[in-house]
KESETI-229106 format. One record per atom (N, C-alpha, C): residue number from 0; chain; atom name; x, y, z. Coordinates in steps of 0.05 Angstrom, whole numbers. Each point is the difference from the previous one (the first is absolute). Last residue first. Layout:
# KESETI-229106
+------+-------+------+--------+--------+--------+
: resi : chain : name :      x :      y :      z :
+------+-------+------+--------+--------+--------+
:  NUM :     A :   CA :      X :      Y :      Z :
...
+------+-------+------+--------+--------+--------+
***
This chain:
# KESETI-229106
+------+-------+------+--------+--------+--------+
: resi : chain : name :      x :      y :      z :
+------+-------+------+--------+--------+--------+
:  155 :     A :    N :    287 :    339 :    200 :
:  155 :     A :   CA :     11 :     27 :      2 :
:  155 :     A :    C :    -17 :     17 :     16 :
:  154 :     A :    N :    -30 :    -86 :    -22 :
:  154 :     A :   CA :     22 :     -1 :     20 :
:  154 :     A :    C :     12 :     28 :      5 :
:  153 :     A :    N :    -66 :    -10 :    -68 :
:  153 :     A :   CA :    -12 :     -6 :     26 :
:  153 :     A :    C :     21 :      0 :     22 :
:  152 :     A :    N :     28 :     11 :    -90 :
:  152 :     A :   CA :    -15 :     23 :      9 :
:  152 :     A :    C :    -11 :     -4 :     28 :
:  151 :     A :    N :     42 :    -73 :    -40 :
:  151 :     A :   CA :     19 :     21 :      6 :
:  151 :     A :    C :    -13 :     25 :     10 :
:  150 :     A :    N :    -54 :    -69 :    -32 :
:  150 :     A :   CA :     12 :     -8 :     25 :
:  150 :     A :    C :     20 :     21 :      9 :
:  149 :     A :    N :    -37 :     11 :    -85 :
:  149 :     A :   CA :    -20 :      4 :     20 :
:  149 :     A :    C :     10 :     -7 :     28 :
:  148 :     A :    N :     54 :    -19 :    -75 :
:  148 :     A :   CA :     -2 :     29 :      5 :
:  148 :     A :    C :    -20 :      7 :     22 :
:  147 :     A :    N :      5 :    -90 :    -26 :
:  147 :     A :   CA :     26 :      8 :     12 :
:  147 :     A :    C :     -1 :     30 :      7 :
:  146 :     A :    N :    -72 :    -36 :    -48 :
:  146 :     A :   CA :     -1 :     -8 :     28 :
:  146 :     A :    C :     26 :      8 :     14 :
:  145 :     A :    N :     -5 :     18 :    -92 :
:  145 :     A :   CA :    -20 :     15 :     14 :
:  145 :     A :    C :     -1 :     -7 :     30 :
:  144 :     A :    N :     58 :    -49 :    -59 :
:  144 :     A :   CA :      8 :     28 :      3 :
:  144 :     A :    C :    -19 :     16 :     17 :
:  143 :     A :    N :    -23 :    -88 :    -21 :
:  143 :     A :   CA :     23 :      0 :     18 :
:  143 :     A :    C :     10 :     29 :      5 :
:  142 :     A :    N :    -70 :    -14 :    -63 :
:  142 :     A :   CA :     -9 :     -5 :     28 :
:  142 :     A :    C :     23 :      1 :     20 :
:  141 :     A :    N :     20 :      8 :    -92 :
:  141 :     A :   CA :    -15 :     24 :      9 :
:  141 :     A :    C :     -9 :     -4 :     29 :
:  140 :     A :    N :     43 :    -73 :    -42 :
:  140 :     A :   CA :     19 :     23 :      4 :
:  140 :     A :    C :    -15 :     24 :     11 :
:  139 :     A :    N :    -52 :    -76 :    -21 :
:  139 :     A :   CA :     19 :     -6 :     22 :
:  139 :     A :    C :     18 :     23 :      5 :
:  138 :     A :    N :    -59 :      6 :    -73 :
:  138 :     A :   CA :    -14 :      2 :     26 :
:  138 :     A :    C :     19 :     -5 :     23 :
:  137 :     A :    N :     36 :    -13 :    -85 :
:  137 :     A :   CA :     -7 :     29 :      4 :
:  137 :     A :    C :    -14 :      4 :     26 :
:  136 :     A :    N :     17 :    -88 :    -29 :
:  136 :     A :   CA :     25 :     13 :      9 :
:  136 :     A :    C :     -5 :     29 :      6 :
:  135 :     A :    N :    -71 :    -48 :    -38 :
:  135 :     A :   CA :      6 :    -11 :     26 :
:  135 :     A :    C :     25 :     14 :     13 :
:  134 :     A :    N :    -22 :     23 :    -88 :
:  134 :     A :   CA :    -21 :     10 :     18 :
:  134 :     A :    C :      6 :    -10 :     28 :
:  133 :     A :    N :     55 :    -31 :    -70 :
:  133 :     A :   CA :      4 :     28 :      5 :
:  133 :     A :    C :    -20 :     12 :     20 :
:  132 :     A :    N :     -8 :    -93 :    -28 :
:  132 :     A :   CA :     24 :      5 :     16 :
:  132 :     A :    C :      4 :     30 :      7 :
:  131 :     A :    N :    -87 :    -63 :    -18 :
:  131 :     A :   CA :     12 :     23 :    -14 :
:  131 :     A :    C :     23 :     11 :     18 :
:  130 :     A :    N :    -65 :    -77 :     16 :
:  130 :     A :   CA :     30 :     -2 :     -2 :
:  130 :     A :    C :     14 :     23 :    -13 :
:  129 :     A :    N :    -97 :     -6 :     10 :
:  129 :     A :   CA :     12 :     -2 :     26 :
:  129 :     A :    C :     30 :      1 :     -1 :
:  128 :     A :    N :    -53 :     47 :    -80 :
:  128 :     A :   CA :      3 :    -27 :     11 :
:  128 :     A :    C :     14 :      1 :     27 :
:  127 :     A :    N :    -63 :     82 :    -35 :
:  127 :     A :   CA :     26 :    -12 :     -6 :
:  127 :     A :    C :      1 :    -27 :     13 :
:  126 :     A :    N :    -83 :     49 :     -8 :
:  126 :     A :   CA :     19 :     21 :     -7 :
:  126 :     A :    C :     28 :    -11 :     -7 :
:  125 :     A :    N :    -95 :    -38 :     26 :
:  125 :     A :   CA :     18 :     -8 :    -21 :
:  125 :     A :    C :     19 :     22 :    -10 :
:  124 :     A :    N :    -74 :    -10 :     69 :
:  124 :     A :   CA :      3 :     24 :    -17 :
:  124 :     A :    C :     18 :     -6 :    -23 :
:  123 :     A :    N :    -69 :    -62 :     68 :
:  123 :     A :   CA :     26 :      4 :    -11 :
:  123 :     A :    C :      0 :     25 :    -18 :
:  122 :     A :    N :    -66 :    -68 :     69 :
:  122 :     A :   CA :      8 :     27 :     -6 :
:  122 :     A :    C :     28 :      0 :    -11 :
:  121 :     A :    N :    -94 :    -67 :     18 :
:  121 :     A :   CA :     29 :      1 :     -5 :
:  121 :     A :    C :      8 :     28 :     -9 :
:  120 :     A :    N :    -85 :    -44 :     61 :
:  120 :     A :   CA :      8 :     18 :    -22 :
:  120 :     A :    C :     30 :      1 :     -1 :
:  119 :     A :    N :    -61 :    -50 :     62 :
:  119 :     A :   CA :     22 :    -11 :    -15 :
:  119 :     A :    C :      9 :     18 :    -23 :
:  118 :     A :    N :    -48 :      5 :    102 :
:  118 :     A :   CA :     -4 :     11 :    -27 :
:  118 :     A :    C :     25 :     -7 :    -16 :
:  117 :     A :    N :     -8 :    -39 :     84 :
:  117 :     A :   CA :    -26 :     13 :     -1 :
:  117 :     A :    C :     -7 :     11 :    -27 :
:  116 :     A :    N :     84 :    -46 :     32 :
:  116 :     A :   CA :    -19 :    -14 :    -16 :
:  116 :     A :    C :    -28 :     13 :     -1 :
:  115 :     A :    N :     71 :     58 :    -18 :
:  115 :     A :   CA :     -7 :    -28 :      0 :
:  115 :     A :    C :      0 :    -10 :     28 :
:  114 :     A :    N :     23 :     90 :    -35 :
:  114 :     A :   CA :    -22 :     -5 :     18 :
:  114 :     A :    C :    -10 :    -29 :      1 :
:  113 :     A :    N :     74 :     36 :    -57 :
:  113 :     A :   CA :      4 :      9 :     27 :
:  113 :     A :    C :    -22 :     -5 :     20 :
:  112 :     A :    N :     46 :    -40 :    -90 :
:  112 :     A :   CA :    -28 :      1 :      8 :
:  112 :     A :    C :     -1 :      8 :     29 :
:  111 :     A :    N :     79 :     18 :    -83 :
:  111 :     A :   CA :     -9 :    -13 :     25 :
:  111 :     A :    C :    -30 :      1 :      2 :
:  110 :     A :    N :     87 :      8 :    -83 :
:  110 :     A :   CA :    -21 :     12 :     17 :
:  110 :     A :    C :     -6 :    -16 :     25 :
:  109 :     A :    N :     57 :     -9 :    -86 :
:  109 :     A :   CA :    -12 :    -22 :     15 :
:  109 :     A :    C :    -22 :     10 :     19 :
:  108 :     A :    N :     54 :     62 :    -55 :
:  108 :     A :   CA :    -21 :    -15 :    -14 :
:  108 :     A :    C :    -13 :    -23 :     16 :
:  107 :     A :    N :     38 :     87 :     52 :
:  107 :     A :   CA :     11 :    -20 :    -17 :
:  107 :     A :    C :    -22 :    -16 :    -14 :
:  106 :     A :    N :    -14 :     69 :     67 :
:  106 :     A :   CA :     10 :     12 :    -24 :
:  106 :     A :    C :     13 :    -20 :    -20 :
:  105 :     A :    N :    -32 :    -24 :     88 :
:  105 :     A :   CA :    -23 :      7 :    -17 :
:  105 :     A :    C :     10 :     11 :    -27 :
:  104 :     A :    N :     60 :    -20 :     72 :
:  104 :     A :   CA :     -7 :    -23 :    -16 :
:  104 :     A :    C :    -24 :      6 :    -19 :
:  103 :     A :    N :     33 :     65 :     62 :
:  103 :     A :   CA :     22 :     -7 :    -18 :
:  103 :     A :    C :     -6 :    -24 :    -17 :
:  102 :     A :    N :    -62 :     25 :     66 :
:  102 :     A :   CA :      1 :     21 :    -21 :
:  102 :     A :    C :     22 :     -6 :    -20 :
:  101 :     A :    N :     -4 :    -54 :     76 :
:  101 :     A :   CA :    -22 :     -6 :    -19 :
:  101 :     A :    C :     -1 :     20 :    -22 :
:  100 :     A :    N :     61 :     15 :     68 :
:  100 :     A :   CA :      8 :    -23 :    -15 :
:  100 :     A :    C :    -21 :     -7 :    -21 :
:   99 :     A :    N :    -21 :     66 :     61 :
:   99 :     A :   CA :     19 :     10 :    -19 :
:   99 :     A :    C :     11 :    -23 :    -18 :
:   98 :     A :    N :    -57 :    -22 :     71 :
:   98 :     A :   CA :    -15 :     13 :    -21 :
:   98 :     A :    C :     18 :     12 :    -21 :
:   97 :     A :    N :     39 :    -36 :     77 :
:   97 :     A :   CA :    -11 :    -21 :    -16 :
:   97 :     A :    C :    -15 :     12 :    -24 :
:   96 :     A :    N :     32 :     60 :     63 :
:   96 :     A :   CA :     23 :    -13 :    -13 :
:   96 :     A :    C :     -9 :    -23 :    -19 :
:   95 :     A :    N :    -63 :     44 :     55 :
:   95 :     A :   CA :      7 :     16 :    -24 :
:   95 :     A :    C :     24 :    -11 :    -14 :
:   94 :     A :    N :    -26 :    -41 :     81 :
:   94 :     A :   CA :    -20 :     -4 :    -21 :
:   94 :     A :    C :      5 :     16 :    -25 :
:   93 :     A :    N :     60 :     12 :     73 :
:   93 :     A :   CA :      0 :    -28 :     -9 :
:   93 :     A :    C :    -21 :     -5 :    -22 :
:   92 :     A :    N :      4 :     85 :     41 :
:   92 :     A :   CA :     24 :     -4 :    -16 :
:   92 :     A :    C :      0 :    -29 :    -11 :
:   91 :     A :    N :    -70 :     24 :     59 :
:   91 :     A :   CA :     -1 :     16 :    -24 :
:   91 :     A :    C :     23 :     -6 :    -19 :
:   90 :     A :    N :     -1 :    -40 :     86 :
:   90 :     A :   CA :    -22 :    -11 :    -17 :
:   90 :     A :    C :      0 :     15 :    -27 :
:   89 :     A :    N :     58 :     33 :     65 :
:   89 :     A :   CA :     10 :    -26 :    -11 :
:   89 :     A :    C :    -21 :    -12 :    -18 :
:   88 :     A :    N :    -26 :     77 :     46 :
:   88 :     A :   CA :     21 :      7 :    -20 :
:   88 :     A :    C :     10 :    -26 :    -13 :
:   87 :     A :    N :    -61 :     -9 :     71 :
:   87 :     A :   CA :    -13 :     12 :    -24 :
:   87 :     A :    C :     20 :      6 :    -22 :
:   86 :     A :    N :     35 :    -30 :     83 :
:   86 :     A :   CA :    -16 :    -21 :    -13 :
:   86 :     A :    C :    -13 :     10 :    -26 :
:   85 :     A :    N :     49 :     63 :     54 :
:   85 :     A :   CA :     17 :    -20 :    -13 :
:   85 :     A :    C :    -16 :    -22 :    -15 :
:   84 :     A :    N :    -23 :     83 :     56 :
:   84 :     A :   CA :    -10 :     -4 :    -27 :
:   84 :     A :    C :     15 :    -22 :    -15 :
:   83 :     A :    N :     24 :     28 :     90 :
:   83 :     A :   CA :    -28 :     -9 :      0 :
:   83 :     A :    C :    -11 :     -7 :    -28 :
:   82 :     A :    N :    103 :     -5 :     39 :
:   82 :     A :   CA :    -16 :     16 :    -19 :
:   82 :     A :    C :    -28 :    -11 :     -2 :
:   81 :     A :    N :     71 :    -41 :     52 :
:   81 :     A :   CA :     -4 :     27 :     11 :
:   81 :     A :    C :    -17 :     18 :    -18 :
:   80 :     A :    N :     30 :    -91 :    -23 :
:   80 :     A :   CA :    -22 :      0 :     19 :
:   80 :     A :    C :     -6 :     28 :     12 :
:   79 :     A :    N :     48 :    -48 :    -84 :
:   79 :     A :   CA :      0 :     28 :      9 :
:   79 :     A :    C :    -22 :      4 :     21 :
:   78 :     A :    N :     15 :    -88 :    -35 :
:   78 :     A :   CA :     26 :     12 :     -5 :
:   78 :     A :    C :      3 :     29 :     11 :
:   77 :     A :    N :    -84 :    -48 :      4 :
:   77 :     A :   CA :     20 :    -13 :     17 :
:   77 :     A :    C :     27 :     13 :     -2 :
:   76 :     A :    N :    -68 :     30 :    -57 :
:   76 :     A :   CA :     -7 :      7 :     28 :
:   76 :     A :    C :     19 :    -13 :     20 :
:   75 :     A :    N :      9 :    -23 :    -91 :
:   75 :     A :   CA :      9 :     28 :      5 :
:   75 :     A :    C :     -7 :      9 :     28 :
:   74 :     A :    N :    -30 :    -85 :    -27 :
:   74 :     A :   CA :     29 :      0 :      1 :
:   74 :     A :    C :     11 :     28 :      5 :
:   73 :     A :    N :    -93 :    -10 :    -14 :
:   73 :     A :   CA :      8 :    -13 :     25 :
:   73 :     A :    C :     30 :      1 :      4 :
:   72 :     A :    N :    -32 :     30 :    -82 :
:   72 :     A :   CA :     -9 :     18 :     21 :
:   72 :     A :    C :      8 :    -11 :     28 :
:   71 :     A :    N :     15 :    -53 :    -77 :
:   71 :     A :   CA :     19 :     23 :      1 :
:   71 :     A :    C :     -8 :     19 :     23 :
:   70 :     A :    N :    -59 :    -70 :    -18 :
:   70 :     A :   CA :     25 :    -11 :     11 :
:   70 :     A :    C :     20 :     22 :      3 :
:   69 :     A :    N :    -80 :     24 :    -42 :
:   69 :     A :   CA :     -5 :     -7 :     28 :
:   69 :     A :    C :     26 :    -10 :     14 :
:   68 :     A :    N :      3 :     17 :    -93 :
:   68 :     A :   CA :     -3 :     25 :     15 :
:   68 :     A :    C :     -4 :     -5 :     30 :
:   67 :     A :    N :     -1 :    -72 :    -60 :
:   67 :     A :   CA :     27 :      9 :      4 :
:   67 :     A :    C :      0 :     26 :     16 :
:   66 :     A :    N :    -84 :    -32 :    -25 :
:   66 :     A :   CA :     13 :    -19 :     18 :
:   66 :     A :    C :     29 :      8 :      7 :
:   65 :     A :    N :    -48 :     49 :    -65 :
:   65 :     A :   CA :    -11 :      5 :     27 :
:   65 :     A :    C :     13 :    -18 :     20 :
:   64 :     A :    N :     23 :    -13 :    -90 :
:   64 :     A :   CA :     10 :     26 :      9 :
:   64 :     A :    C :    -10 :      6 :     29 :
:   63 :     A :    N :    -34 :    -75 :    -45 :
:   63 :     A :   CA :     28 :     -5 :     10 :
:   63 :     A :    C :     12 :     26 :     10 :
:   62 :     A :    N :    -82 :      8 :    -40 :
:   62 :     A :   CA :     -4 :    -15 :     25 :
:   62 :     A :    C :     28 :     -7 :     12 :
:   61 :     A :    N :     -8 :     40 :    -85 :
:   61 :     A :   CA :     -3 :     20 :     21 :
:   61 :     A :    C :     -3 :    -14 :     27 :
:   60 :     A :    N :     54 :    -54 :    -76 :
:   60 :     A :   CA :    -27 :     11 :      5 :
:   60 :     A :    C :      0 :     21 :     21 :
:   59 :     A :    N :     67 :    -69 :    -35 :
:   59 :     A :   CA :     -1 :     24 :    -16 :
:   59 :     A :    C :    -28 :     12 :      1 :
:   58 :     A :    N :     25 :    -83 :     41 :
:   58 :     A :   CA :     19 :     20 :     11 :
:   58 :     A :    C :      0 :     26 :    -15 :
:   57 :     A :    N :    -54 :    -76 :    -28 :
:   57 :     A :   CA :     -9 :     11 :     25 :
:   57 :     A :    C :     18 :     21 :     12 :
:   56 :     A :    N :     27 :    -21 :    -95 :
:   56 :     A :   CA :    -25 :     -9 :     10 :
:   56 :     A :    C :     -7 :     13 :     26 :
:   55 :     A :    N :     81 :      1 :    -60 :
:   55 :     A :   CA :    -19 :     22 :     -2 :
:   55 :     A :    C :    -28 :     -9 :      7 :
:   54 :     A :    N :     53 :    -83 :    -14 :
:   54 :     A :   CA :     13 :     26 :      1 :
:   54 :     A :    C :    -20 :     22 :     -7 :
:   53 :     A :    N :    -33 :    -92 :     45 :
:   53 :     A :   CA :      8 :     11 :    -26 :
:   53 :     A :    C :     12 :     27 :      4 :
:   52 :     A :    N :      0 :    -86 :     67 :
:   52 :     A :   CA :    -11 :     27 :     -2 :
:   52 :     A :    C :     10 :     12 :    -27 :
:   51 :     A :    N :     27 :    -87 :     30 :
:   51 :     A :   CA :    -30 :     -1 :      1 :
:   51 :     A :    C :    -12 :     28 :     -1 :
:   50 :     A :    N :     98 :    -19 :     -1 :
:   50 :     A :   CA :    -13 :    -15 :    -21 :
:   50 :     A :    C :    -31 :      2 :      0 :
:   49 :     A :    N :     81 :     72 :     29 :
:   49 :     A :   CA :    -20 :    -18 :     12 :
:   49 :     A :    C :    -16 :    -14 :    -21 :
:   48 :     A :    N :     70 :     70 :    -13 :
:   48 :     A :   CA :     10 :    -28 :      3 :
:   48 :     A :    C :    -20 :    -20 :     11 :
:   47 :     A :    N :    -28 :     94 :    -16 :
:   47 :     A :   CA :     13 :    -12 :    -23 :
:   47 :     A :    C :     11 :    -28 :      3 :
:   46 :     A :    N :    -44 :     63 :     66 :
:   46 :     A :   CA :    -16 :    -21 :    -12 :
:   46 :     A :    C :     15 :    -14 :    -23 :
:   45 :     A :    N :     30 :     78 :     48 :
:   45 :     A :   CA :      7 :    -24 :     14 :
:   45 :     A :    C :    -16 :    -24 :    -11 :
:   44 :     A :    N :     -7 :     95 :    -26 :
:   44 :     A :   CA :     13 :    -20 :    -17 :
:   44 :     A :    C :      9 :    -25 :     14 :
:   43 :     A :    N :    -39 :     78 :     45 :
:   43 :     A :   CA :    -20 :    -14 :    -16 :
:   43 :     A :    C :     12 :    -22 :    -18 :
:   42 :     A :    N :     60 :     58 :     52 :
:   42 :     A :   CA :    -15 :    -21 :     15 :
:   42 :     A :    C :    -21 :    -14 :    -16 :
:   41 :     A :    N :     63 :     76 :    -20 :
:   41 :     A :   CA :      1 :    -25 :    -15 :
:   41 :     A :    C :    -15 :    -22 :     14 :
:   40 :     A :    N :      1 :     91 :     36 :
:   40 :     A :   CA :      4 :      4 :    -29 :
:   40 :     A :    C :     -2 :    -26 :    -16 :
:   39 :     A :    N :     -1 :     15 :     99 :
:   39 :     A :   CA :    -25 :     -6 :    -14 :
:   39 :     A :    C :      3 :      1 :    -30 :
:   38 :     A :    N :     73 :     23 :     56 :
:   38 :     A :   CA :     -6 :    -29 :      4 :
:   38 :     A :    C :    -26 :     -7 :    -15 :
:   37 :     A :    N :     27 :     90 :      0 :
:   37 :     A :   CA :     18 :    -16 :    -16 :
:   37 :     A :    C :     -6 :    -30 :      3 :
:   36 :     A :    N :    -49 :     61 :     53 :
:   36 :     A :   CA :     -6 :      5 :    -28 :
:   36 :     A :    C :     18 :    -17 :    -18 :
:   35 :     A :    N :     16 :     -4 :     93 :
:   35 :     A :   CA :    -26 :    -13 :     -7 :
:   35 :     A :    C :     -6 :      4 :    -30 :
:   34 :     A :    N :     76 :     44 :     35 :
:   34 :     A :   CA :      4 :    -30 :      0 :
:   34 :     A :    C :    -25 :    -14 :     -9 :
:   33 :     A :    N :     -5 :     92 :     12 :
:   33 :     A :   CA :     16 :     -6 :    -24 :
:   33 :     A :    C :      4 :    -30 :     -2 :
:   32 :     A :    N :    -43 :     32 :     77 :
:   32 :     A :   CA :    -17 :      2 :    -23 :
:   32 :     A :    C :     15 :     -7 :    -26 :
:   31 :     A :    N :     48 :      6 :     79 :
:   31 :     A :   CA :    -16 :    -24 :      1 :
:   31 :     A :    C :    -18 :      0 :    -24 :
:   30 :     A :    N :     48 :     78 :     12 :
:   30 :     A :   CA :     17 :    -22 :     -9 :
:   30 :     A :    C :    -14 :    -27 :      0 :
:   29 :     A :    N :    -46 :     76 :     34 :
:   29 :     A :   CA :      5 :      4 :    -29 :
:   29 :     A :    C :     18 :    -23 :    -11 :
:   28 :     A :    N :    -14 :      4 :     93 :
:   28 :     A :   CA :    -25 :     -9 :    -14 :
:   28 :     A :    C :      3 :      3 :    -30 :
:   27 :     A :    N :     71 :     32 :     52 :
:   27 :     A :   CA :     -2 :    -29 :      3 :
:   27 :     A :    C :    -25 :    -11 :    -14 :
:   26 :     A :    N :     15 :     93 :      7 :
:   26 :     A :   CA :     16 :    -12 :    -21 :
:   26 :     A :    C :     -2 :    -30 :      1 :
:   25 :     A :    N :    -83 :     56 :     37 :
:   25 :     A :   CA :     28 :     -6 :      6 :
:   25 :     A :    C :     15 :    -11 :    -24 :
:   24 :     A :    N :    -88 :     58 :      5 :
:   24 :     A :   CA :      2 :    -20 :     21 :
:   24 :     A :    C :     29 :     -5 :      8 :
:   23 :     A :    N :    -21 :     69 :    -63 :
:   23 :     A :   CA :    -25 :     -2 :     15 :
:   23 :     A :    C :      2 :    -19 :     23 :
:   22 :     A :    N :     74 :     12 :    -61 :
:   22 :     A :   CA :     -6 :     25 :     13 :
:   22 :     A :    C :    -25 :     -1 :     18 :
:   21 :     A :    N :     25 :    -76 :    -52 :
:   21 :     A :   CA :     22 :      6 :     18 :
:   21 :     A :    C :     -6 :     25 :     16 :
:   20 :     A :    N :    -59 :    -23 :    -69 :
:   20 :     A :   CA :     -3 :    -18 :     23 :
:   20 :     A :    C :     21 :      5 :     21 :
:   19 :     A :    N :      9 :     49 :    -80 :
:   19 :     A :   CA :    -26 :      7 :     13 :
:   19 :     A :    C :     -4 :    -17 :     25 :
:   18 :     A :    N :     75 :    -17 :    -57 :
:   18 :     A :   CA :      3 :     24 :     16 :
:   18 :     A :    C :    -25 :      8 :     15 :
:   17 :     A :    N :     -7 :    -78 :    -55 :
:   17 :     A :   CA :     20 :     -3 :     20 :
:   17 :     A :    C :      4 :     26 :     16 :
:   16 :     A :    N :    -58 :    -14 :    -79 :
:   16 :     A :   CA :    -12 :     -1 :     27 :
:   16 :     A :    C :     21 :     -1 :     22 :
:   15 :     A :    N :     18 :     -1 :    -97 :
:   15 :     A :   CA :    -10 :     26 :      9 :
:   15 :     A :    C :    -10 :      1 :     29 :
:   14 :     A :    N :     32 :    -85 :    -41 :
:   14 :     A :   CA :     20 :     20 :      6 :
:   14 :     A :    C :    -11 :     27 :      9 :
:   13 :     A :    N :    -49 :    -82 :    -33 :
:   13 :     A :   CA :      2 :      5 :     29 :
:   13 :     A :    C :     18 :     24 :      6 :
:   12 :     A :    N :    -14 :    -31 :    -91 :
:   12 :     A :   CA :    -25 :      9 :     12 :
:   12 :     A :    C :      2 :      7 :     29 :
:   11 :     A :    N :     76 :    -35 :    -45 :
:   11 :     A :   CA :     -7 :     26 :    -11 :
:   11 :     A :    C :    -26 :     11 :     11 :
:   10 :     A :    N :     27 :    -87 :     24 :
:   10 :     A :   CA :     18 :     20 :     12 :
:   10 :     A :    C :     -6 :     28 :    -10 :
:    9 :     A :    N :    -47 :    -72 :    -39 :
:    9 :     A :   CA :     -8 :      4 :     28 :
:    9 :     A :    C :     17 :     21 :     14 :
:    8 :     A :    N :     25 :    -25 :    -87 :
:    8 :     A :   CA :    -26 :     14 :     -1 :
:    8 :     A :    C :    -10 :      6 :     28 :
:    7 :     A :    N :     79 :    -52 :    -10 :
:    7 :     A :   CA :      4 :     28 :     -7 :
:    7 :     A :    C :    -25 :     16 :      0 :
:    6 :     A :    N :     -6 :    -93 :     13 :
:    6 :     A :   CA :     14 :     12 :     22 :
:    6 :     A :    C :      4 :     30 :     -4 :
:    5 :     A :    N :    -37 :    -51 :    -71 :
:    5 :     A :   CA :    -19 :      3 :     22 :
:    5 :     A :    C :     13 :     14 :     24 :
:    4 :     A :    N :     56 :    -21 :    -73 :
:    4 :     A :   CA :    -20 :     21 :     -7 :
:    4 :     A :    C :    -20 :      5 :     22 :
:    3 :     A :    N :     63 :    -71 :      8 :
:    3 :     A :   CA :     13 :     26 :      3 :
:    3 :     A :    C :    -20 :     23 :     -6 :
:    2 :     A :    N :    -32 :    -90 :    -12 :
:    2 :     A :   CA :      7 :      6 :     28 :
:    2 :     A :    C :     12 :     28 :      3 :
:    1 :     A :    N :    -58 :    -10 :    -87 :
:    1 :     A :   CA :     16 :    -19 :     14 :
:    1 :     A :    C :      8 :     11 :     27 :
:    0 :     A :    N :    -91 :     20 :    -62 :
:    0 :     A :   CA :     26 :      9 :      8 :
:    0 :     A :    C :     15 :    -23 :     13 :
+------+-------+------+--------+--------+--------+
***
């Protein structure tokens, strides 16, 4: 997937949780979660302009998801200090945001090796190419609509 597709996919996956998190903890935590989910959407692709790191290499692994989850957990705990579950929530959203990116790349012919370097098995479903414009745009539109509706429900 491309940038828009990943962002839309993460928004679509996070949208159902906004009213739940807002009702159980706070709207503030739900909004921080949305920011984390969207920020994580394209984070693995930071390897593209880097000359010494191959694209879909270390940043496209479950280990990177754990690392981002830890950073997101700390950031969420700092942003919403009044919520005891903030670290765990941030960790979950951050790591799942990266895993969602990986899922979006597994369906393309290039695929990924999610457990490298421990296990170099290459995973690809070859459903569609990364640059498939309609799929990327469709995920962006669906994710934007779902997250917007979800935020309106939570605020209402």
